[in-house]
C-alpha positions in Angstrom: 120.5 100.9 102.2 117.8 101.9 104.7 117.8 99.0 107.2 115.7 100.5 109.8 112.5 100.4 107.6 110.4 98.8 110.2 109.6 102.3 111.4 108.8 100.9 115.0 106.8 102.8 117.4 108.8 103.3 120.6 107.2 103.2 123.9 108.1 102.6 127.8 107.0 99.0 128.8 107.2 96.9 131.8 110.1 94.2 131.9 109.2 90.6 131.5 107.4 89.1 134.7 107.2 85.6 135.5 108.2 83.0 137.8 111.0 82.0 135.4 112.2 85.7 134.9 115.2 85.2 137.1 116.8 82.8 134.5 117.6 80.3 137.3 116.8 77.0 135.6 114.6 74.5 137.8 116.1 71.1 138.0 112.9 69.7 136.9 112.3 72.2 134.1 115.7 71.3 132.7 115.2 67.6 133.2 111.8 67.8 131.2 113.7 69.6 128.4 116.4 67.0 128.3 113.9 64.2 128.2 111.8 65.5 125.2 115.2 66.2 123.2 118.1 64.4 124.8 120.3 65.2 121.9 120.2 68.8 122.5 122.0 70.5 125.4 119.3 71.0 128.2 119.2 74.9 127.9 118.8 74.9 124.2 115.9 72.7 124.6 114.5 75.0 127.2 115.0 78.2 125.1 113.3 76.1 122.4 110.2 75.6 124.7 110.1 79.1 126.1 110.2 80.8 122.7 107.4 78.6 121.3 105.3 79.7 124.3 106.0 83.2 123.1 104.2 82.3 120.0 101.4 80.1 121.5 100.3 82.6 124.1 100.4 85.8 121.9 98.8 84.7 118.7 95.3 86.2 118.0 93.5 82.9 117.5 90.8 84.6 115.6 92.9 85.7 112.8 96.3 84.3 113.3 97.9 87.8 113.5 101.0 88.1 115.6 102.0 91.2 117.7 105.2 92.9 116.5 106.6 92.8 120.0 105.4 92.1 123.7 104.5 93.8 125.7 104.7 97.0 124.1 102.8 96.8 121.1 100.0 94.4 122.8 99.7 97.2 125.4 100.0 94.5 128.1 100.7 94.8 131.9 102.2 91.7 133.3 102.2 88.2 131.9 99.5 88.6 128.9 96.8 86.3 127.7 95.6 86.1 124.1 92.5 87.9 124.9 94.0 91.2 125.8 96.6 91.5 123.1 94.3 92.7 120.4 94.8 96.7 120.9 98.4 96.7 119.1 99.8 96.1 115.8 100.8 93.0 114.0 104.0 92.2 111.9 103.3 90.1 109.0 107.1 88.7 109.1 106.1 87.7 112.5 103.3 85.9 111.4 105.5 84.1 109.0 107.5 82.9 111.8 104.5 81.9 113.6 103.4 79.8 110.9 106.6 77.9 111.5 105.8 77.5 115.3 102.7 75.6 115.0 104.4 72.4 113.3 107.4 72.7 115.5 105.0 72.8 118.7 103.3 69.6 117.2 106.8 67.8 116.5 107.8 68.6 120.0 104.6 67.4 121.8 103.6 70.9 122.9 100.6 71.3 120.7 98.1 69.1 119.1 97.9 68.7 115.3 94.3 69.8 115.4 95.3 73.0 117.5 98.2 73.9 114.8 95.8 73.1 112.0 93.3 75.5 113.6 95.6 78.4 114.2 97.0 77.9 110.5 93.6 78.0 108.9 92.7 81.0 110.8 95.8 82.9 109.4 95.3 81.7 106.0 91.5 82.5 105.9 92.1 85.8 107.2 94.8 86.7 104.6 92.8 85.3 101.7 89.8 87.3 102.6 91.5 90.5 103.7 90.7 93.6 101.7 93.0 94.7 99.1 93.3 97.7 96.9 95.2 100.9 96.3 93.3 103.1 99.0 95.6 104.3 101.9 93.0 102.9 104.3 90.5 100.2 104.8 92.9 97.6 103.2 95.3 95.0 104.3 97.3 94.9 101.1 97.4 95.5 97.3 98.4 93.6 94.4 99.1 90.2 96.4 101.5 92.1 98.9 100.5 93.0 102.6 101.4 96.1 104.7 104.3 95.6 107.0 102.1 96.5 110.1 98.4 95.6 110.5 96.0 96.2 113.3 95.8 93.2 115.5 91.9 93.3 115.6 90.9 94.6 112.3 93.7 93.2 110.1 93.8 96.7 108.4 97.0 99.0 107.4 98.5 100.3 110.7 99.7 103.8 110.3 101.4 104.7 107.2 103.6 101.7 107.1 104.6 100.5 103.6 103.5 97.7 101.3 106.5 95.6 102.1 108.0 93.1 99.5 110.4 91.5 102.0 107.9 91.1 104.8 105.4 89.8 102.5 108.3 87.2 101.5 108.5 86.1 105.1 104.9 85.7 105.6 104.7 83.7 102.3 107.6 81.6 103.3 105.7 80.7 106.7 102.6 79.7 104.5 104.7 77.6 102.1 106.1 75.7 104.9 102.7 75.3 106.3 101.4 74.0 102.8 104.2 71.3 102.9 104.0 70.0 106.4 100.0 69.8 106.5 100.2 66.9 104.1 97.2 64.5 105.2 94.1 64.0 103.1 91.8 65.8 105.4 89.5 68.5 104.0 91.0 71.0 106.6 95.0 70.1 105.7 93.6 70.2 102.0 92.4 73.7 102.4 95.6 74.8 104.1 97.5 73.6 100.9 95.0 75.4 98.4 95.1 78.6 100.3 98.6 78.9 100.8 99.4 78.4 97.1 96.5 80.7 96.1 97.8 83.6 98.3 101.2 83.3 97.6 100.7 83.2 93.7 98.5 86.4 94.2 101.9 88.5 94.6 102.4 90.5 91.5 106.1 90.3 91.6 106.3 91.5 88.0 104.6 94.8 89.1 107.1 95.5 91.9 109.7 96.0 89.3 109.2 99.6 88.6 112.5 100.1 87.1 114.3 97.2 85.4 114.8 93.9 86.7 115.3 95.0 90.6 112.5 94.5 92.9 111.6 97.5 95.1 111.5 97.4 98.9 108.0 98.5 98.9 105.2 100.6 98.0 103.2 103.6 99.7 99.7 104.7 98.2 100.7 108.2 99.2 103.9 108.2 97.3 104.4 105.2 95.2 107.3 102.8 95.1 110.6 103.0 97.4 113.3 103.8 95.1 115.6 101.3 97.0 115.7 98.0 95.3 116.7 94.5 96.8 120.4 94.0 95.8 123.9 93.2 97.0 123.9 91.1 99.9 121.3 91.0 102.8 118.1 89.1 103.7 116.9 89.6 99.9 117.5 86.5 98.5 114.4 85.0 99.6 112.5 87.7 97.8 114.1 86.7 94.3 113.6 83.1 95.0 109.9 83.7 95.6 109.7 86.0 92.7 111.3 83.7 90.2 109.2 80.7 91.7 105.9 82.4 91.3 103.3 80.2 89.8 101.1 83.3 88.6 103.3 86.5 88.6 107.0 85.6 88.2 109.8 87.9 87.3 112.1 87.5 84.3 115.3 85.3 84.2 117.5 88.5 84.9 115.9 89.0 88.2 118.8 86.9 90.0 121.5 88.7 88.0 120.1 92.1 89.3 120.3 90.9 92.8 123.9 89.6 92.7 125.4 92.4 90.3 126.9 94.3 93.4 128.3 91.3 95.2 131.8 92.6 94.4 131.6 95.3 96.8 130.5 92.9 99.7 133.2 90.3 99.9 135.3 90.5 103.0 138.0 88.3 104.6 140.7 86.1 103.1 140.9 82.4 102.7 138.8 80.4 105.0 137.2 83.5 106.4 136.3 85.0 103.0 132.5 85.6 102.6 129.8 87.9 101.4 129.4 90.3 104.3 126.4 92.0 105.5 127.0 93.4 109.0 123.7 92.4 110.8 123.5 88.8 111.4 119.7 88.7 110.5 120.7 89.1 106.9 122.5 85.6 106.7 119.7 84.0 108.8 116.0 85.2 107.5 116.5 83.3 103.9 118.3 80.4 105.4 115.6 79.8 107.9 113.2 78.1 105.1 115.9 77.6 102.3 118.5 74.9 102.7 121.6 76.0 100.8 123.7 73.3 102.0 125.3 71.9 98.7 123.6 74.0 96.2 125.3 76.8 94.5 124.3 79.6 91.9 127.0 81.0 89.6 128.8 83.5 92.1 129.2 80.6 94.8 130.4 78.1 92.2 133.1 80.6 91.3 133.8 81.2 95.1 134.1 77.5 95.7 131.4 77.2 98.8 127.7 77.6 99.3 125.4 80.2 101.0 125.2 78.0 104.2 128.7 78.1 104.5 128.8 81.7 103.7 126.5 82.2 106.8 128.9 80.1 108.9 131.7 82.3 108.1 129.7 85.4 108.7 128.6 84.2 112.1 132.5 83.5 113.0 133.1 87.0 111.7 130.4 88.4 114.0 132.0 86.8 116.9 135.6 87.7 116.2 134.7 91.5 116.0 133.0 91.4 119.4 136.0 89.4 121.0 138.3 91.9 119.5 136.0 94.7 120.5 137.6 97.6 118.7 135.5 100.3 120.3 136.0 98.9 123.8 132.5 98.4 124.9 131.8 96.7 128.0 130.8 93.0 128.2 131.8 91.8 124.7 134.0 88.7 124.8 134.1 85.3 122.7 130.9 84.2 124.6 129.0 87.2 124.9 128.4 88.6 121.2 126.0 88.9 118.6 125.1 92.1 116.3 122.0 92.2 114.4 118.9 94.5 114.1 117.3 94.9 117.5 116.1 97.6 120.2 118.6 99.8 122.0 118.5 102.2 124.9 117.6 105.3 122.8 119.1 107.7 120.9 121.7 109.4 123.3 125.1 111.3 122.7 127.1 110.7 125.9 130.6 110.6 127.0 132.0 107.1 127.2 135.6 106.4 128.6 136.6 110.0 127.6 135.2 110.0 124.1 131.9 110.8 122.6 129.5 107.9 122.0 126.2 107.8 120.2 123.7 105.1 121.6 120.8 104.3 119.3 117.1 103.1 119.6 115.8 100.4 117.2 118.8 100.0 114.7 120.5 97.4 112.5 123.9 96.8 114.3 127.1 94.9 112.9 131.0 95.0 112.6 132.2 98.4 111.5 134.0 97.9 108.2 131.1 95.5 107.0 128.3 96.7 104.8 125.6 98.7 107.0 128.0 98.2 110.0 127.5 100.3 113.1 128.3 99.4 116.8 126.9 101.2 119.8 127.6 98.3 122.2 124.2 96.7 122.0 124.1 92.9 121.8 121.0 90.9 120.4 120.8 87.4 121.7 118.8 86.5 118.3 122.1 87.3 116.4 123.9 84.3 117.9 120.9 81.9 118.5 119.7 82.5 115.0 123.0 81.0 113.8 122.8 77.7 115.9 122.3 75.6 112.7 125.5 77.1 111.1 128.1 77.2 114.0 126.6 75.4 117.1 130.1 75.0 118.5 130.3 78.7 119.1 126.4 79.4 119.6 125.7 77.2 122.4 128.4 78.5 124.5 127.2 82.0 123.8 123.6 80.8 124.8 124.8 79.6 128.3 126.7 82.9 128.7 123.8 85.0 127.7 121.5 83.1 130.1 123.8 83.6 133.0 124.3 87.3 132.2 123.8 89.5 135.1 121.9 86.8 137.3 119.8 85.8 134.6 118.2 89.2 133.8 118.0 88.4 130.0 116.0 85.4 130.1 112.4 85.1 131.2 109.0 83.5 130.2 109.3 83.6 126.7 113.2 83.1 126.4 115.5 86.1 125.8 114.9 89.7 125.7 115.5 91.3 122.5 118.7 93.2 123.6 120.9 94.7 126.1 123.8 97.0 126.5 126.1 96.7 129.3 127.9 100.1 128.3 124.7 102.4 128.9 124.8 102.9 132.4 123.4 106.2 132.9 120.2 105.7 135.1 119.3 109.4 134.7 118.6 109.1 131.0 115.0 108.1 129.7 115.0 104.6 127.6 112.8 103.5 125.0 112.0 100.4 126.8 113.3 98.0 129.5 115.5 99.4 132.5 118.8 100.7 133.1 121.3 99.3 135.9 124.3 101.2 137.4 126.1 97.9 137.3 124.8 95.8 134.4 123.6 98.6 131.9 120.5 98.6 129.8 118.4 95.5 129.5 115.6 95.7 126.9 112.0 95.0 128.2 110.3 93.7 124.9 110.7 90.5 122.9 110.1 90.7 119.1 108.3 88.4 116.8 111.1 88.7 114.1 113.9 88.0 116.6 112.3 85.4 118.4 111.4 83.7 115.3 114.9 82.8 114.0 115.7 81.4 117.3 112.8 78.9 117.4 113.1 78.0 113.7 116.9 77.4 113.4 116.8 75.4 116.6 114.3 73.4 114.9 116.6 73.0 111.8 119.6 72.4 114.0 117.9 69.5 115.8 116.5 67.7 112.7 116.3 69.9 109.8 112.5 70.3 110.3 111.9 73.4 108.0 114.5 72.6 105.5 113.2 69.1 105.0 109.7 70.3 104.3 110.8 73.3 102.1 113.0 71.2 99.7 109.5 69.8 98.5 107.9 73.1 97.8 107.5 73.8 94.1 107.8 77.4 94.6 111.3 77.1 96.1 112.6 74.4 93.8 111.4 76.6 90.6 112.8 79.7 92.0 116.3 78.2 92.9 116.5 76.4 89.6 115.6 79.8 87.7 118.4 81.6 89.6 120.8 79.0 88.3 121.4 76.8 91.6 122.3 73.4 90.9 123.9 70.6 92.8 122.9 68.8 96.0 119.2 68.1 96.9 118.1 70.1 94.2 119.3 67.7 91.5 117.8 65.0 93.3 
């Protein structure tokens, strides 16, 4: 499976710059965070607020688009303001996570409801009116799907990226959350609900099945459908839930069977550790950000005797156990410094490491070797652990504390954690794709990515009070999709 489908543009970028970049948490900052949310450890509340600030500061208020990464894609020097971010490219998946951020900000007292409503409406109005069609240029999407990357200013297809089914799904889930949360009788919030439903139902999921019941990963106007379909076990559950739950272009009942057909190849572990494995942890977090899988089961999980939430918890423990065992003997790995997912890396370099050849990578999916799509070059992503806080807070919170202290706070700045770091990459003579290299602490990335910051903020909210899950339980598309997939039990039966 081609996980590195994001086709990110590399580029050198300055490190995060802010008065808080050292990671030294002032007593006043932590006290304020604890006052807002006394049930959370002060650091977690501080991470939540800094990560929210990432979304609030960098969104384009004119169209609701959000940059794929900061500072590289926004071409920003120093601490950016929204008015100079519009030269880069947006990620539609990051927009989906940004739509989660606005209600979280309101619930936490960091944004007014009017501000959240205005940003949400700007986003929905843009996607409602965005040009669509089969042409390779001058459009934002086709057949209800949108291109993976869009120009931050014009909203048109960026480069030669794909019309992405999974990234459209992430965008649509953010829209559906907005439609459920903005529930008052005002004309503006009624418009949010109407536009979200209209945009989501335009996706022609039945068109995205070029060969049988499987849904293609995407489409290019130059070459047609991507041959690879979503199946097995990864973040693709949400694609089929939305496709089955569509109000206008649903797929047939056999869609979920196509998705689950290869499950036999994905089981790892025994007894209490047995789980459907996918090496990068984001595959256990993206669908789960919006869909509350606690207590509901489809046929494979009824046979297994546990639900997908428990599966994600076991996958989180397996990721930590692999890092603690550290079979490849990378520097820094431990039972508190852990977390492998798709993330930035120092760059493609083959070097000698402890007397053996080692291949370091740039942006790539990472995870325990021996699991599906597993590869390990010593790069750790804070989002991998933090995005699992709702599944296993007892191991994630100590990891967050250790990551915040790492190297004197080099990972933790104005917008929370940088995307990734690699303590084993210490060659200061080699060029890196972003960030800096230190002969003692290794490589520390310089960017924050929207699709990695998004799970941190959203899953902290779910851990805190189930905010996103509680809203999404009421969304007809989700209930319909889960029911058609054969899920029963728990909240779905009530």
